C-alpha positions as CSV (number, residue, x, y, z in Angstrom):
1,X,-4.5,18.6,-4.3
2,X,-3.6,21.7,-5.9
3,X,-2.3,21.7,-8.8
4,X,1.2,23.7,-9.2
5,X,1.6,26.8,-10.5
6,X,3.5,25.1,-13.6
7,X,0.7,23.5,-14.7
8,X,-2.0,26.1,-14.7
9,X,-0.5,29.3,-15.8
10,X,0.3,28.0,-18.4
11,X,-2.6,26.3,-19.8
12,X,-4.7,29.1,-18.4
13,X,-2.4,31.7,-20.7
14,X,-2.4,30.1,-23.8
15,X,-6.3,29.3,-23.7
16,X,-7.3,33.2,-23.0
17,X,-4.3,34.1,-26.0
18,X,-6.4,32.0,-27.9
19,X,-10.1,32.6,-27.0
20,X,-8.9,36.4,-27.7
21,X,-7.1,35.8,-31.3
22,X,-10.4,33.4,-32.5
23,X,-12.7,35.8,-31.3
24,X,-11.1,38.4,-33.5
25,X,-10.3,36.2,-36.8
26,X,-14.6,35.5,-36.3
27,X,-14.8,39.3,-36.6
28,X,-12.9,40.1,-39.2
29,X,-14.6,36.8,-41.2
30,X,-17.7,37.4,-40.1
31,X,-16.7,41.6,-40.4
32,X,-18.6,42.2,-37.3
33,X,-15.7,45.2,-36.1
34,X,-16.4,45.5,-32.3
35,X,-15.1,41.6,-32.2
36,X,-12.1,43.2,-34.3
37,X,-10.9,46.1,-31.8
38,X,-13.6,45.3,-28.5
39,X,-14.2,48.8,-28.4
40,X,-15.4,51.2,-31.3
41,X,-12.4,53.7,-31.6
42,X,-10.1,51.5,-30.1
43,X,-7.2,50.4,-33.0
44,X,-8.4,47.0,-34.3
45,X,-6.0,43.7,-34.2
46,X,-4.8,42.8,-37.2
47,X,-6.3,39.2,-38.5
48,X,-2.4,37.7,-39.1
49,X,-0.9,39.1,-36.0
50,X,-4.8,36.5,-34.5
51,X,-3.3,33.9,-36.7
52,X,0.3,34.0,-35.6
53,X,-0.8,34.3,-31.3
54,X,-3.5,31.4,-31.6
55,X,-0.8,29.3,-33.3
56,X,2.1,30.3,-30.7
57,X,-0.9,29.1,-27.6
58,X,-1.2,26.2,-29.2
59,X,2.7,25.5,-29.0
60,X,2.3,26.5,-25.6
61,X,-0.8,24.4,-25.3
62,X,1.5,21.1,-27.1
63,X,4.6,21.6,-25.2
64,X,3.3,21.2,-21.4
65,X,4.1,19.8,-19.5
66,X,7.9,18.5,-19.6
67,X,6.9,15.1,-20.0
68,X,3.8,15.8,-22.4
69,X,4.4,13.1,-25.5
70,X,7.0,13.6,-27.8
71,X,5.0,13.6,-30.3
72,X,3.1,16.8,-29.5
73,X,6.4,18.2,-28.3
74,X,7.4,17.7,-31.6
75,X,3.9,19.8,-33.4
76,X,4.5,22.3,-31.0
77,X,8.1,22.8,-32.3
78,X,7.3,22.9,-35.5
79,X,5.1,26.0,-34.7
80,X,6.6,27.6,-33.1
81,X,9.6,27.5,-35.8
82,X,6.5,29.0,-38.2
83,X,5.9,32.4,-35.8
84,X,9.7,32.9,-35.9
85,X,10.0,32.3,-40.4
86,X,5.9,34.6,-39.8
87,X,7.9,37.4,-37.8
88,X,11.0,36.7,-39.2
89,X,9.8,37.5,-42.6
90,X,7.8,40.3,-41.6
91,X,10.6,42.0,-40.3
92,X,12.0,41.7,-43.7
93,X,9.5,42.8,-45.3
94,X,8.8,45.5,-42.7
95,X,12.5,46.6,-43.1
96,X,12.8,47.2,-47.0
97,X,9.3,49.4,-47.2
98,X,7.1,46.3,-48.4
99,X,3.7,47.9,-47.8
100,X,1.8,45.9,-50.9
101,X,1.1,42.9,-49.0
102,X,-1.9,42.5,-47.3
103,X,-1.0,41.9,-44.1
104,X,1.2,44.7,-43.5
105,X,-1.0,47.1,-44.0
106,X,-4.9,47.4,-44.0
107,X,-7.6,50.0,-44.6
108,X,-9.5,51.6,-41.2
109,X,-12.7,50.2,-40.3
110,X,-15.9,51.5,-41.3
111,X,-15.8,53.4,-37.8
112,X,-12.6,54.6,-38.8
113,X,-11.2,53.1,-36.0
114,X,-6.9,52.7,-37.6
115,X,-5.7,48.6,-37.8
116,X,-3.1,47.4,-36.8
117,X,0.7,47.1,-38.9
118,X,2.2,44.2,-38.0
119,X,5.8,46.7,-37.5
120,X,9.1,45.9,-35.3
121,X,7.8,45.4,-32.2
122,X,5.2,42.8,-33.1
123,X,7.5,41.0,-35.5
124,X,10.1,41.1,-33.1
125,X,7.8,39.7,-30.7
126,X,6.6,36.5,-32.7
127,X,10.3,35.7,-33.1
128,X,10.8,36.4,-29.5
129,X,7.6,34.1,-28.3
130,X,9.1,31.5,-31.4
131,X,12.1,31.0,-30.4
132,X,11.3,30.4,-26.3
133,X,8.3,27.9,-26.8
134,X,11.7,26.3,-28.8
135,X,14.0,26.3,-26.8
136,X,11.7,25.8,-23.9
137,X,13.7,22.8,-22.3
138,X,17.3,23.9,-23.9
139,X,19.8,24.7,-20.5
140,X,23.1,25.1,-20.5
141,X,25.8,23.4,-19.1
142,X,25.8,26.6,-16.4
143,X,22.3,27.0,-16.3
144,X,21.7,29.7,-18.5
145,X,17.7,29.3,-20.2
146,X,17.4,31.4,-23.3
147,X,13.4,30.7,-23.5
148,X,13.9,33.3,-20.0
149,X,15.3,35.9,-21.6
150,X,13.3,35.9,-24.4
151,X,10.0,35.8,-22.6
152,X,10.9,38.4,-20.2
153,X,12.3,40.3,-23.1
154,X,8.7,40.2,-25.3
155,X,7.0,40.8,-21.6
156,X,8.6,44.5,-21.3
157,X,7.5,45.3,-25.2
158,X,4.2,44.0,-24.1
159,X,4.5,46.1,-20.8
160,X,6.1,49.6,-22.7
161,X,2.8,49.0,-25.1
162,X,0.3,49.0,-21.9
163,X,1.7,52.4,-19.9
164,X,1.1,53.8,-23.3
165,X,-2.5,52.7,-24.1
166,X,-3.1,53.8,-19.7
167,X,-1.2,57.0,-20.0
168,X,-3.1,58.2,-23.2
169,X,0.7,58.0,-25.0
170,X,-0.8,56.1,-28.1
171,X,-1.0,59.7,-30.0
172,X,2.1,59.8,-29.8
173,X,3.3,56.5,-31.4
174,X,0.5,56.7,-34.1
175,X,1.9,58.0,-38.1
176,X,0.5,57.8,-41.4
177,X,2.9,55.0,-42.1
178,X,3.0,54.1,-39.0
179,X,-0.2,52.4,-36.4
180,X,1.0,50.8,-32.8
181,X,0.4,47.3,-31.6
182,X,-3.7,47.4,-30.5
183,X,-4.3,46.5,-27.1
184,X,-5.3,43.0,-27.2
185,X,-2.0,42.9,-28.8
186,X,-0.4,44.3,-25.9
187,X,-2.5,42.2,-23.8
188,X,-1.9,38.7,-25.6
189,X,1.9,39.3,-25.6
190,X,1.9,40.2,-22.2
191,X,-0.8,36.7,-21.3
192,X,2.2,34.6,-23.7
193,X,5.6,35.7,-22.1
194,X,4.1,35.1,-18.5
195,X,2.4,31.9,-19.3
196,X,6.0,30.3,-20.7
197,X,8.1,32.0,-18.0
198,X,6.2,30.1,-15.7
199,X,5.9,27.2,-17.8
200,X,9.4,25.6,-16.4
201,X,9.5,28.5,-13.6
202,X,10.0,25.4,-11.0
203,X,14.0,24.9,-13.0
204,X,15.1,28.0,-14.1
205,X,15.6,32.0,-12.2
206,X,12.0,32.1,-11.6
207,X,11.7,28.8,-9.2
208,X,11.9,31.4,-6.0
209,X,8.4,32.7,-7.4
210,X,7.2,29.0,-6.9
211,X,8.4,27.6,-4.3
212,X,6.2,27.3,-1.4
213,X,8.9,29.6,1.6
214,X,8.0,33.4,2.5
215,X,10.3,34.4,0.0
216,X,7.9,33.1,-2.9
217,X,4.9,34.3,-1.3
218,X,5.6,37.8,-1.0
219,X,7.2,37.1,-4.9
220,X,3.5,36.5,-5.9
221,X,1.9,38.8,-4.2
222,X,4.3,42.0,-4.8
223,X,5.9,41.1,-8.2
224,X,1.6,41.4,-9.7
225,X,1.3,44.2,-8.1
226,X,4.5,46.2,-8.7
227,X,3.4,45.7,-12.6
228,X,-0.3,46.6,-12.3
229,X,0.0,49.2,-9.5
230,X,1.7,51.8,-12.0
231,X,-0.5,51.1,-14.7
232,X,-4.5,51.6,-13.0
233,X,-2.8,54.6,-11.2
234,X,-1.6,57.1,-14.4
235,X,-4.5,55.2,-16.6
236,X,-6.7,57.0,-12.8
237,X,-4.8,60.2,-13.4
238,X,-5.1,60.4,-17.2
239,X,-8.5,60.0,-17.0
240,X,-9.0,62.6,-14.3
241,X,-7.0,65.2,-15.9
242,X,-8.9,64.6,-19.5
243,X,-12.5,64.9,-17.5
244,X,-11.3,68.1,-16.0
245,X,-11.2,67.4,-12.3
246,X,-7.9,68.3,-11.6
247,X,-4.4,70.0,-13.5
248,X,-1.3,68.1,-14.2
249,X,0.7,69.5,-11.0
250,X,-2.1,68.0,-8.6
251,X,-2.1,65.0,-10.4
252,X,1.1,63.8,-10.2
253,X,0.6,64.4,-6.1
254,X,-2.6,62.6,-6.1
255,X,-1.0,59.5,-8.1
256,X,2.2,59.6,-6.2
257,X,0.1,59.7,-3.0
258,X,-2.3,56.8,-4.3
259,X,1.0,54.4,-5.1
260,X,2.0,54.6,-1.9
261,X,-1.0,53.9,0.0
262,X,-2.1,50.6,-2.1
263,X,2.2,49.7,-2.4
264,X,2.2,50.3,1.5
265,X,-1.4,48.6,1.9
266,X,0.1,45.8,-0.4
267,X,3.0,45.5,2.1
268,X,1.2,45.2,4.7
269,X,-1.6,42.3,3.8
270,X,2.0,40.9,2.6
271,X,3.8,41.3,6.0
272,X,0.6,39.9,7.9
273,X,0.5,37.1,5.9
274,X,3.7,35.6,6.6
275,X,3.1,36.4,9.7
276,X,0.6,34.0,10.2
277,X,2.5,31.8,8.6
278,X,4.9,32.4,10.9
279,X,3.5,32.4,13.9
280,X,1.4,28.8,12.9
281,X,4.7,27.9,12.1
282,X,6.2,28.6,15.4
283,X,3.3,26.6,16.7
284,X,4.0,23.9,14.7
285,X,7.2,23.7,16.0
286,X,6.1,23.9,18.9
287,X,3.2,21.4,19.2
288,X,6.5,19.2,16.8
289,X,8.3,19.3,19.9
290,X,6.0,18.6,22.6
291,X,4.6,15.4,20.0
292,X,8.5,14.5,20.2
293,X,8.8,14.7,23.9
294,X,6.3,12.7,24.3
295,X,6.9,10.1,22.2
296,X,10.5,10.5,23.8
297,X,8.5,9.6,27.2
298,X,6.8,6.8,25.6
299,X,10.1,5.5,24.7
300,X,11.7,5.8,27.5
301,X,8.4,4.1,29.4
302,X,8.2,1.4,26.8
303,X,12.3,0.5,27.0
304,X,11.0,0.4,31.1
305,X,8.1,-2.0,30.6
306,X,10.2,-4.4,28.6
307,X,13.0,-4.2,31.0
308,X,10.5,-5.0,33.9
309,X,8.7,-7.5,32.0
310,X,12.3,-9.1,30.9
311,X,12.7,-8.9,35.0
312,X,9.9,-10.3,35.0
313,X,10.5,-13.4,32.8
314,X,13.5,-14.0,34.5
315,X,12.0,-13.8,37.6
316,X,10.0,-16.2,36.5
317,X,12.4,-18.9,35.0
318,X,14.9,-18.8,38.6
319,X,11.6,-19.0,40.4
320,X,10.9,-22.0,38.6
321,X,14.3,-23.3,38.7
322,X,14.5,-23.4,42.0
323,X,10.9,-24.4,43.1
324,X,11.8,-27.1,41.0
325,X,15.5,-28.5,42.4
326,X,13.2,-29.4,45.6
327,X,10.4,-31.4,44.0
328,X,12.7,-33.6,41.9
329,X,14.2,-36.0,45.1
330,X,11.1,-36.5,46.2
331,X,9.3,-37.5,42.6
332,X,12.0,-39.8,41.6
333,X,11.8,-41.5,45.1
334,X,8.0,-41.6,44.6
335,X,8.5,-42.4,41.3
336,X,10.1,-45.4,42.1
337,X,9.2,-46.4,44.9
338,X,5.5,-46.9,43.7
339,X,6.7,-49.5,40.9
340,X,8.4,-51.2,43.9
341,X,7.2,-54.5,43.8
342,X,7.5,-55.8,47.6
343,X,5.1,-52.6,48.5
344,X,2.4,-52.9,50.8
345,X,-0.3,-51.1,49.1
346,X,-1.3,-49.3,51.6
347,X,2.4,-48.0,51.7
348,X,1.5,-47.7,48.1
349,X,-1.3,-45.3,47.9
350,X,1.1,-43.1,50.5
351,X,3.8,-43.2,47.6
352,X,1.5,-42.1,44.6
353,X,-0.7,-39.6,46.9
354,X,2.9,-38.1,47.0
355,X,3.8,-38.1,44.1
356,X,0.1,-37.1,42.9
357,X,1.0,-33.9,44.4
358,X,4.6,-33.5,43.2
359,X,3.2,-33.2,40.1
360,X,0.4,-30.8,40.1
361,X,2.9,-29.1,41.9
362,X,5.2,-28.8,38.8
363,X,2.4,-28.7,36.5
364,X,1.0,-25.1,38.8
365,X,4.8,-24.5,37.3
366,X,4.6,-25.3,34.1
367,X,1.4,-23.5,33.6
368,X,2.7,-20.2,34.5
369,X,5.6,-20.2,32.6
370,X,3.4,-21.1,29.6
371,X,1.3,-18.7,30.2
372,X,3.8,-15.9,30.1
373,X,5.3,-17.5,26.8
374,X,2.0,-17.6,25.1
375,X,1.3,-13.7,26.1
376,X,4.7,-12.8,25.0
377,X,4.6,-15.0,21.9
378,X,7.6,-16.8,22.0
379,X,6.1,-20.6,22.6
380,X,7.8,-22.0,19.7
381,X,5.6,-25.3,18.2
382,X,7.0,-28.5,16.9
383,X,4.5,-29.5,14.2
384,X,4.5,-32.8,12.2
385,X,1.6,-35.8,11.5
386,X,0.1,-36.7,14.6
387,X,-1.8,-39.7,15.3
388,X,-4.7,-38.0,18.2
389,X,-5.8,-41.7,18.8
390,X,-2.5,-42.8,19.9
391,X,-2.0,-39.0,22.0
392,X,-5.5,-40.0,23.7
393,X,-4.5,-43.2,24.8
394,X,-0.9,-42.1,26.2
395,X,-3.5,-39.4,27.8
396,X,-5.9,-42.0,29.4
397,X,-3.1,-44.0,30.5
398,X,-1.5,-41.3,32.6
399,X,-5.1,-40.3,34.3
400,X,-5.4,-44.2,34.5
401,X,-4.6,-44.3,38.1
402,X,-6.9,-41.3,38.9
403,X,-9.6,-42.2,37.5
404,X,-9.8,-46.0,39.1
405,X,-9.3,-44.0,43.0
406,X,-12.6,-41.9,42.0
407,X,-14.3,-45.4,40.5
408,X,-15.3,-43.4,37.2
409,X,-17.2,-45.2,34.6
410,X,-15.5,-44.5,31.7
411,X,-16.6,-44.7,28.2
412,X,-14.1,-44.6,25.0
413,X,-15.4,-45.1,21.4
414,X,-12.9,-43.9,18.8
415,X,-14.9,-43.4,15.8
416,X,-12.5,-41.3,13.8
417,X,-11.6,-42.7,11.0
418,X,-9.2,-40.0,9.8
419,X,-7.8,-39.5,13.3
420,X,-4.0,-37.4,12.0
421,X,-3.8,-33.8,12.3
422,X,-1.0,-31.7,11.5
423,X,-0.1,-30.8,15.2
424,X,3.0,-30.5,17.6
425,X,2.4,-34.2,19.7
426,X,3.6,-33.3,22.7
427,X,1.4,-29.8,23.4
428,X,-1.6,-31.1,21.4
429,X,-1.5,-34.3,24.5
430,X,-1.0,-31.4,27.0
431,X,-4.5,-30.1,26.1
432,X,-5.6,-33.7,25.8
433,X,-4.3,-34.4,29.4
434,X,-5.6,-31.1,31.0
435,X,-9.0,-31.8,29.8
436,X,-8.5,-35.6,30.7
437,X,-7.3,-34.2,34.1
438,X,-10.4,-31.4,34.7
439,X,-13.3,-33.9,34.2
440,X,-11.8,-36.4,36.6
441,X,-11.0,-33.9,38.9
442,X,-14.6,-32.4,38.3
443,X,-16.5,-35.2,38.6
444,X,-17.7,-37.1,42.2
445,X,-16.4,-40.3,42.8
446,X,-19.1,-43.2,41.2
447,X,-19.5,-40.7,38.2
448,X,-19.0,-41.5,34.5
449,X,-16.7,-39.7,31.5
450,X,-17.5,-40.3,27.7
451,X,-14.5,-39.5,25.7
452,X,-16.2,-39.8,21.8
453,X,-14.0,-38.4,17.8
454,X,-15.3,-38.4,14.9
455,X,-15.4,-36.7,11.5
456,X,-17.0,-33.6,10.7
457,X,-16.4,-31.6,7.7
458,X,-13.4,-33.2,7.3
459,X,-11.7,-32.1,10.8
460,X,-11.5,-34.1,13.3
461,X,-13.7,-33.9,16.3
462,X,-12.5,-34.5,20.2
463,X,-16.1,-34.9,22.5
464,X,-14.9,-35.3,26.1
465,X,-18.4,-35.1,28.9
466,X,-18.8,-35.8,31.9
467,X,-21.3,-35.8,35.0
468,X,-19.0,-33.5,36.9
469,X,-20.2,-29.6,39.0
470,X,-21.1,-28.4,35.7
471,X,-21.1,-24.8,34.4
472,X,-23.1,-22.1,35.4
473,X,-24.6,-20.0,32.1
474,X,-23.2,-16.2,32.6
475,X,-19.8,-18.2,33.8
476,X,-19.7,-20.2,30.3
477,X,-17.6,-17.1,28.4
478,X,-15.1,-16.7,31.2
479,X,-14.1,-20.1,31.7
480,X,-11.5,-19.9,29.3
481,X,-9.6,-17.1,30.7
482,X,-6.9,-17.0,32.7
483,X,-7.5,-17.2,36.9
484,X,-10.6,-18.3,36.1
485,X,-12.6,-21.2,37.6
486,X,-15.9,-20.6,38.2
487,X,-17.0,-20.1,41.8
488,X,-14.5,-19.0,44.5
489,X,-16.3,-22.2,46.2
490,X,-15.4,-24.5,43.4
491,X,-11.5,-23.0,43.5
492,X,-11.2,-23.7,46.7
493,X,-12.3,-27.2,47.2
494,X,-10.5,-28.4,44.2
495,X,-7.4,-26.1,43.8
496,X,-5.4,-25.2,40.7
497,X,-5.0,-22.0,39.8
498,X,-7.1,-21.4,36.7
499,X,-4.6,-21.5,33.8
500,X,-5.2,-24.9,31.8
501,X,-7.8,-24.0,30.0
502,X,-7.0,-20.7,29.0
503,X,-3.2,-22.6,28.0
504,X,-5.3,-25.6,26.2
505,X,-7.6,-23.3,23.9
506,X,-4.6,-20.5,23.0
507,X,-2.7,-24.1,21.8
508,X,-5.6,-25.2,19.8
509,X,-4.9,-22.0,18.0
510,X,-2.3,-21.9,17.4
511,X,-2.1,-25.1,15.7
512,X,-5.8,-23.9,13.6
513,X,-8.1,-25.8,16.2
514,X,-10.8,-24.8,18.3
515,X,-12.5,-25.6,21.1
516,X,-15.7,-24.6,23.1
517,X,-17.3,-26.0,26.3
518,X,-21.8,-26.5,26.9
519,X,-23.4,-26.7,30.1
520,X,-26.8,-27.5,31.4
521,X,-25.6,-25.7,34.4
522,X,-24.4,-26.6,38.1
523,X,-24.4,-30.5,39.3
524,X,-25.0,-31.0,35.4
525,X,-22.1,-31.8,33.9
526,X,-20.1,-30.3,30.9
527,X,-19.3,-30.7,27.4
528,X,-15.5,-29.5,25.8
529,X,-15.7,-30.0,21.5
530,X,-12.1,-29.7,20.6
531,X,-11.7,-30.0,16.9
532,X,-8.8,-29.7,14.4
533,X,-8.3,-30.2,10.2
534,X,-7.5,-34.1,10.0
535,X,-5.1,-34.8,7.0
536,X,-4.2,-37.9,5.1
537,X,-3.2,-40.7,7.3
538,X,0.5,-41.6,6.5
539,X,3.1,-44.3,6.4
540,X,5.0,-43.0,10.8
541,X,3.3,-40.7,12.7
542,X,3.8,-39.1,15.6
543,X,2.2,-40.0,18.7
544,X,3.8,-38.4,21.4
545,X,7.4,-37.2,23.4
546,X,7.7,-40.5,25.1
547,X,9.7,-43.2,24.5
548,X,9.4,-46.9,25.4
549,X,10.8,-48.7,27.7
550,X,12.7,-51.1,26.7
551,X,14.7,-51.5,29.8
552,X,18.6,-51.2,30.1
553,X,20.2,-54.0,27.8
554,X,23.2,-54.2,30.0
555,X,25.0,-52.1,33.2
556,X,26.1,-48.8,32.1
557,X,28.1,-46.7,33.4
558,X,27.4,-43.1,34.0
559,X,28.4,-39.7,35.0
560,X,25.2,-37.7,37.5
561,X,26.6,-33.9,37.9
562,X,23.9,-32.0,40.1
563,X,25.3,-29.6,42.7
564,X,21.1,-30.2,44.7
565,X,22.8,-33.1,47.0
566,X,19.7,-34.6,47.6
567,X,19.1,-34.7,44.4
568,X,22.8,-36.0,43.3
569,X,22.5,-38.4,46.2
570,X,18.6,-40.0,45.4
571,X,18.8,-40.3,41.6
572,X,23.0,-42.3,42.0
573,X,20.7,-44.7,44.4
574,X,17.5,-44.9,42.6
575,X,20.7,-45.4,38.9
576,X,22.6,-47.9,41.3
577,X,19.3,-50.0,41.9
578,X,18.7,-50.3,38.3
579,X,22.2,-52.3,38.1
580,X,24.4,-49.1,36.7
581,X,27.4,-47.9,38.0
582,X,27.4,-44.2,38.8
583,X,30.3,-42.0,39.1
584,X,28.8,-38.3,40.4
585,X,30.0,-34.8,40.5
586,X,29.1,-31.8,41.7
587,X,30.3,-29.5,39.3
588,X,32.1,-28.4,36.0
589,X,35.7,-29.0,36.8
590,X,35.2,-32.6,39.1
591,X,33.1,-33.5,35.9
592,X,35.6,-33.0,32.9
593,X,38.5,-34.8,35.5
594,X,36.5,-38.4,35.5
595,X,35.5,-37.7,32.2
596,X,40.0,-37.7,31.2
597,X,40.1,-40.6,33.7
598,X,37.1,-43.1,33.2
599,X,34.7,-43.7,29.8
600,X,31.0,-43.7,30.3
601,X,28.0,-44.9,28.0
602,X,26.3,-42.2,29.3
603,X,25.5,-38.3,31.2
604,X,23.3,-36.8,33.2
605,X,24.4,-33.3,34.3
606,X,22.1,-30.2,35.4
607,X,22.4,-27.4,33.8
608,X,23.2,-24.4,36.3
609,X,26.5,-25.2,38.1
610,X,28.0,-23.6,40.5
611,X,31.8,-23.4,38.5
612,X,29.7,-23.4,34.9
613,X,27.4,-24.7,33.0
614,X,26.0,-28.4,32.5
615,X,26.5,-27.8,28.6
616,X,30.3,-27.3,29.3
617,X,30.3,-30.7,30.4
618,X,28.7,-32.1,27.2
619,X,30.8,-29.6,24.8
620,X,34.3,-31.6,26.6
621,X,32.6,-35.0,26.8
622,X,31.9,-34.9,23.0
623,X,35.7,-34.1,22.5
624,X,36.5,-36.9,24.3
625,X,34.1,-39.5,23.8
626,X,31.0,-41.0,22.0
627,X,28.6,-40.8,25.4
628,X,25.0,-40.0,24.9
629,X,23.9,-36.7,27.2
630,X,20.7,-36.1,29.7
631,X,20.2,-33.0,30.2
632,X,18.1,-31.7,33.9
633,X,17.3,-28.1,34.3
634,X,14.5,-26.1,36.2
635,X,14.1,-24.0,33.1
636,X,12.1,-26.4,30.4
637,X,11.2,-22.8,27.8
638,X,11.8,-23.7,24.5
639,X,15.3,-21.0,24.0
640,X,16.8,-23.5,27.2
641,X,15.7,-27.1,25.3
642,X,17.6,-25.8,22.4
643,X,20.4,-25.0,23.9
644,X,20.8,-28.2,25.7
645,X,20.5,-30.1,22.1
646,X,22.9,-27.3,20.4
647,X,25.2,-28.6,23.3
648,X,25.2,-31.8,22.0
649,X,22.8,-33.4,24.5
650,X,20.4,-36.1,23.2
651,X,17.3,-34.8,25.4
652,X,16.1,-32.6,28.1
653,X,14.2,-32.9,30.9
654,X,12.6,-30.5,32.8
655,X,12.3,-30.5,36.6
656,X,10.7,-32.5,38.9
657,X,12.4,-35.5,36.8
658,X,9.7,-38.5,37.2
659,X,12.4,-41.4,37.1
660,X,10.0,-43.5,35.0
661,X,10.8,-41.0,32.4
662,X,14.5,-41.3,33.4
663,X,15.0,-44.8,33.1
664,X,13.5,-44.9,29.6
665,X,15.8,-42.4,28.1
666,X,18.7,-44.0,30.0
667,X,17.2,-47.1,28.3
668,X,18.1,-46.7,25.2
669,X,21.6,-45.2,25.5
670,X,22.5,-49.3,24.9
671,X,20.4,-49.0,21.4
672,X,21.4,-45.8,20.2
673,X,20.5,-41.6,20.8
674,X,16.4,-40.4,20.5
675,X,16.6,-36.1,20.9
676,X,13.9,-35.6,22.5
677,X,12.4,-32.5,25.9
678,X,10.6,-33.7,28.4
């Protein structure tokens, strides 16, 4: 990064002045005349002047930057005070014509070159330089900076001397009793004045010069030229006239013309630079406006995409609800009939097939919704210590009928000593059920499924191996992708959307687990390996979201609210067959009227109703009586479950409803409330 001029200029001018002063002092100490004036015949610098300039350059160096250490700044101020004393003493002695002291008047050099006298101008210069260094950071209430005025006066005195040298007027100032300041002294004072002015230029009246504005760039280019051009042109004119190249009249015209040409060139050079900067600024502004327009368009497209995504999610949620609702009476009736003792084996098999088909349809809907939630990062996990062996037993119990139907040989070896993990019990059981269900689905009749658990390096390992259709090696890296199910022929033969493994993998990753797959090829079976970090076995651990089937302790009075007539009729009939007294309503107002007229042990209510919301019924019920609430809904997102629980429901069942599961929840009503969702 380029250093600002307020840092570079003071250091550069102080070092250059110090170099001149040290060179002159070396000349006086070593008696080398050339080092005293840098050129034969030129006026030499007084050694005491050189000492004062060296002190001034040191003071300027010590007072930089503005936040210099306090000790360093104090030393600089002491040097500045000493310079003021030296300059004031010189003025006092020179005014009273006290010339006996050697530092005021010195003898000429060996070649006849004069030595400057520490006269009024040099002494005044030291006083002004010392004062400006001492008051470098001072500012009045109105913003006036004394250091700037002192430096400006010093610079004018130095420039006057430089102009005199460039125009060969130095002899006019020279007298027997007075020798003017040397060229080296004038240059040194000008350098110091410039350095001090720029040291705090960003805080004073010169802030415009050091600014990065067009005005600042213009000032930095033209001000040096305004000072140097007249001096250089005057020096060239006087040199040419003394050499006899032209007379004074032509010299005046020549110098005026030269000044105009050079100054015009300087203005042209500066304006071209400003034009280039302005052009670049306009191009940058156009590019910025174009970029802003692109960003605006991207924001519009982003908002449109978010709206489309939200509309898609809303559509999927509504579609899920509309698809689930007609399945509820079919699944409820099928699940009830499948458990009926008087059912013939053949009819029981048909009813079981109906229940399995409805459950599969519901599972496909759930997979689509789960994929949407996972993709958008909206899936919520309720982590707790879970007994994995308990979850596996539940999953195997769910798949038992299918295993028996296909006459599969099932080998189970729960060899893991540490079989507790930190996970979401419901979601982890979903993963196990999916893996077991896949093994059953893709294994031919009379095949074999092996399930083993073990511990490896502090992790719980679950492995399920089957003798089913297997997976081709080139398909292994795609098996966990959404909608992948190996070959199309497999998809047509076994059905499904190919989402189960995708969802399982993501659910495991969210719980700190991992899953891998291995297969030797088609018809050579498949093996899935699942790992999770194991934890210490607690006194109690969650097994699953299910509830033991205790059966009702007594006949309950239930209020069932459902706007789908077939679902309402089937649920009411099945609950009455369980010995319960059931009243029904198809809307919010009818339900509230029944709540005002009767007392109920439990409320089973659909959430989406024509004239309101099932949550409104639950809130009204809680205000009137104490009962257990079971929410029924085709919406099963985490926020839907949370909304039901916030309204006061104790359980949330997602349609289509398995009547056996509903029966378990109803069976707990006489024993207390157990909050859960399914």
